[in-house]
N, CA and C of each residue as an Amber inpcrd file, in Angstrom:
protein
   213
   0.8430000  -1.1810000   0.0000000   0.0000000   0.0000000   0.0000000
   0.8830000   1.2370000   0.0000000   0.3930000   2.2910000  -0.5770000
   1.1700000   3.5190000  -0.6300000   1.1330000   4.2310000   0.7180000
   1.7860000   5.3390000   0.7830000   1.8860000   6.1190000   2.0120000
   0.5150000   6.5120000   2.5480000   0.3500000   6.3660000   3.8640000
  -0.8860000   6.7740000   4.5360000  -0.8070000   8.2740000   4.8050000
  -1.8520000   8.9930000   4.4210000  -1.8930000  10.4430000   4.6170000
  -2.8760000  10.7450000   5.7330000  -2.3640000  11.1710000   6.8820000
  -3.2150000  11.5280000   8.0170000  -3.7860000  12.9170000   7.8040000
  -5.0360000  13.0910000   8.2350000  -5.6980000  14.3860000   8.0490000
  -6.2950000  14.8640000   9.3720000  -5.4410000  15.2280000  10.3420000
  -5.9510000  15.6470000  11.6500000  -6.8030000  16.9210000  11.5920000
  -6.6320000  17.7210000  10.5460000  -7.3990000  18.9500000  10.4260000
  -8.8220000  18.7140000   9.9430000  -9.0980000  17.5200000   9.4360000
 -10.4330000  17.1990000   8.9180000 -11.3550000  16.7860000  10.0580000
 -12.6060000  17.2220000   9.9850000 -13.5710000  16.8600000  11.0220000
 -14.1720000  15.4810000  10.7790000 -14.0180000  14.9370000   9.5720000
 -14.6680000  13.6780000   9.2160000 -13.6950000  12.5930000   8.7580000
 -12.6490000  12.9720000   8.0270000 -11.7150000  12.0020000   7.4480000
 -10.4580000  11.9080000   8.3120000 -10.1500000  10.6960000   8.8030000
  -8.9520000  10.4960000   9.6290000  -7.7000000  10.3810000   8.7750000
  -7.8610000   9.7930000   7.5720000  -6.7220000   9.6350000   6.6800000
  -7.1070000   8.8460000   5.4520000  -6.1540000   8.7570000   4.5120000
  -6.4180000   8.0390000   3.2640000  -5.1170000   7.6510000   2.5970000
  -5.2200000   6.6910000   1.6770000  -4.0680000   6.2700000   0.8830000
  -4.5660000   5.8400000  -0.4840000  -3.6250000   5.6590000  -1.4030000
  -3.9750000   5.3090000  -2.7710000  -3.0000000   4.2720000  -3.2920000
  -3.5380000   3.2300000  -3.9040000  -2.7250000   2.1990000  -4.5350000
  -2.8700000   2.3770000  -6.0380000  -1.8270000   2.9070000  -6.6650000
  -1.9050000   3.2620000  -8.0860000  -2.1250000   2.0520000  -8.9880000
  -1.4920000   0.9240000  -8.6930000  -1.6020000  -0.2580000  -9.5480000
  -3.0480000  -0.7390000  -9.6800000  -3.7890000  -0.6860000  -8.5790000
  -5.1820000  -1.1450000  -8.5970000  -6.1820000   0.0060000  -8.6510000
  -5.6780000   1.2300000  -8.6130000  -6.5120000   2.4450000  -8.5850000
  -7.5230000   2.3920000  -7.4410000  -7.0280000   1.9980000  -6.2690000
  -7.8800000   1.8890000  -5.0920000  -7.5360000   2.9810000  -4.0890000
  -8.5470000   3.7680000  -3.7410000  -8.4290000   4.7990000  -2.7120000
  -9.0270000   4.2390000  -1.4340000  -8.2600000   4.2280000  -0.3600000
  -8.7380000   3.7790000   0.9410000  -8.9100000   4.9980000   1.8270000
 -10.0920000   5.1280000   2.4180000 -10.3980000   6.2710000   3.2780000
 -10.8270000   5.7500000   4.6440000 -10.2220000   6.3030000   5.6920000
 -10.6460000   5.9900000   7.0550000 -11.3100000   7.2250000   7.6350000
 -12.4800000   7.0090000   8.2140000 -13.2260000   8.1070000   8.8160000
 -12.9220000   8.1950000  10.3030000 -13.2070000   9.3300000  10.9020000
 -12.9390000   9.5350000  12.3290000 -13.6990000   8.5110000  13.1760000
 -14.7980000   7.9910000  12.6490000 -15.5820000   6.9780000  13.3640000
 -14.8340000   5.6440000  13.4620000 -13.7750000   5.4880000  12.6560000
 -12.9940000   4.2590000  12.6430000 -13.3080000   3.3530000  11.4660000
 -14.3850000   3.6260000  10.7420000 -14.7060000   2.7850000   9.5850000
 -13.8050000   3.1420000   8.4090000 -13.4840000   2.1010000   7.6140000
 -12.6290000   2.2670000   6.4310000 -13.3790000   1.7920000   5.2000000
 -13.2100000   2.5350000   4.1190000 -13.8240000   2.1810000   2.8480000
 -12.7850000   2.1890000   1.7480000 -12.9120000   1.2470000   0.8260000
 -12.1190000   1.2290000  -0.3980000 -12.9920000   1.7300000  -1.5330000
 -12.4690000   2.6610000  -2.3000000 -13.1320000   3.1610000  -3.5080000
 -12.3070000   2.6640000  -4.6880000 -12.9760000   2.0440000  -5.6700000
 -12.2900000   1.3410000  -6.7500000 -12.3240000   2.1130000  -8.0630000
 -11.2940000   1.8840000  -8.8740000 -11.1630000   2.4970000 -10.2060000
 -11.0920000   4.0170000 -10.1400000 -10.4530000   4.5230000  -9.0970000
 -10.2840000   5.9640000  -8.9040000  -9.0200000   6.3990000  -9.6450000
  -9.1330000   7.2970000 -10.6190000  -7.9460000   7.7550000 -11.3520000
  -6.9830000   8.5270000 -10.4410000  -5.7220000   8.4900000 -10.8050000
  -4.6870000   9.1790000 -10.0270000  -5.0090000  10.6560000  -9.8420000
  -5.5420000  11.3230000 -10.8630000  -5.8050000  12.7660000 -10.7390000
  -6.8740000  13.0640000  -9.6740000  -7.7700000  12.1220000  -9.4280000
  -8.7740000  12.3180000  -8.3690000  -8.1050000  12.2290000  -6.9990000
  -7.2030000  11.2610000  -6.8320000  -6.4320000  11.1590000  -5.5920000
  -5.5980000  12.4190000  -5.3750000  -4.9360000  12.8900000  -6.4240000
  -4.1300000  14.1110000  -6.3160000  -5.0120000  15.2960000  -5.9140000
  -6.2330000  15.3270000  -6.4570000  -7.1740000  16.3850000  -6.0930000
  -7.5510000  16.3260000  -4.6260000  -7.7360000  15.1240000  -4.1170000
  -8.0710000  14.9770000  -2.6980000  -6.9090000  15.4170000  -1.8250000
  -5.6900000  15.0530000  -2.2350000  -4.5110000  15.4720000  -1.4620000
  -4.4270000  16.9820000  -1.3540000  -4.7610000  17.6940000  -2.4180000
  -4.6030000  19.1470000  -2.4200000  -5.8580000  19.8980000  -1.9830000
  -6.9610000  19.1920000  -1.7770000  -8.2120000  19.8570000  -1.3950000
  -8.1090000  20.4660000   0.0010000  -8.6680000  21.6540000   0.1540000
  -8.6780000  22.3030000   1.4670000  -9.5300000  21.4940000   2.4450000
 -10.6500000  20.9660000   1.9710000 -11.5220000  20.1350000   2.7950000
 -11.5930000  18.7350000   2.1890000 -11.0010000  17.7720000   2.8730000
 -10.9920000  16.3950000   2.3730000 -12.4080000  15.8240000   2.3180000
 -13.2130000  16.0910000   3.3410000 -14.5730000  15.5850000   3.3940000
 -15.4480000  16.1340000   2.2860000 -15.3350000  17.4280000   2.0220000
 -16.1250000  18.0430000   0.9490000 -15.7120000  17.4990000  -0.4090000
 -14.4130000  17.3120000  -0.6050000 -13.9240000  16.7550000  -1.8710000
 -14.4290000  15.3240000  -2.0400000 -14.3400000  14.5400000  -0.9730000
 -14.8120000  13.1610000  -1.0150000 -16.2890000  13.1230000  -1.4010000
 -17.0970000  13.9570000  -0.7780000 -18.5330000  13.9880000  -1.0640000
 -18.8350000  14.4660000  -2.4720000 -18.0970000  15.4430000  -2.9590000
 -18.3810000  16.0420000  -4.2680000 -17.8270000  15.2350000  -5.4360000
 -16.6490000  14.6180000  -5.2540000 -15.9450000  14.0060000  -6.3840000
 -15.8710000  12.4810000  -6.3610000 -16.0510000  11.8690000  -5.2010000
 -15.7880000  10.4330000  -5.0980000 -17.0390000   9.6290000  -4.7380000
 -17.7190000  10.0140000  -3.6670000 -18.9270000   9.2860000  -3.2680000
 -19.9580000   9.3520000  -4.3860000 -20.5190000   8.2180000  -4.7110000
 -21.5240000   8.1510000  -5.7630000 -20.9520000   8.0380000  -7.1670000
 -19.6420000   8.2530000  -7.3060000 -19.0100000   8.2030000  -8.6300000
 -18.2060000   6.9140000  -8.8310000 -17.7940000   6.2690000  -7.7330000
 -16.9400000   5.0890000  -7.8190000 -17.5000000   3.9630000  -6.9550000
 -17.2550000   2.7340000  -7.3860000 -17.6560000   1.5720000  -6.5940000
 -16.8870000   1.6080000  -5.2670000 -17.5200000   1.0970000  -4.2330000
 -16.8520000   1.0910000  -2.9360000 -17.2730000  -0.1280000  -2.1300000
 -16.4950000  -0.4360000  -1.0940000 -16.8150000  -1.5000000  -0.1560000
 -16.2100000  -1.1420000   1.1840000 -16.9550000  -1.4320000   2.2230000
 -16.4270000  -1.2210000   3.5720000 -15.4350000  -2.3280000   3.8890000
 -14.3500000  -1.9890000   4.5380000 -13.3320000  -2.9830000   4.9090000
 -13.7800000  -3.7360000   6.1450000
């Protein structure tokens, strides 16, 4: 797995990582639940890394757009 990116400034997202080979974005929420989002292009991950609000970006660009499964 690639580097884990902690997001202590986020009120909802605890952290996330991206596996480029499988295009899988893993997101952990402050509640402790983790989700894998599949077939996420690298530019979407890069957008999340640079977004001022990780939660807003996740809701606007990722949720509902990509297949997902809870870990």
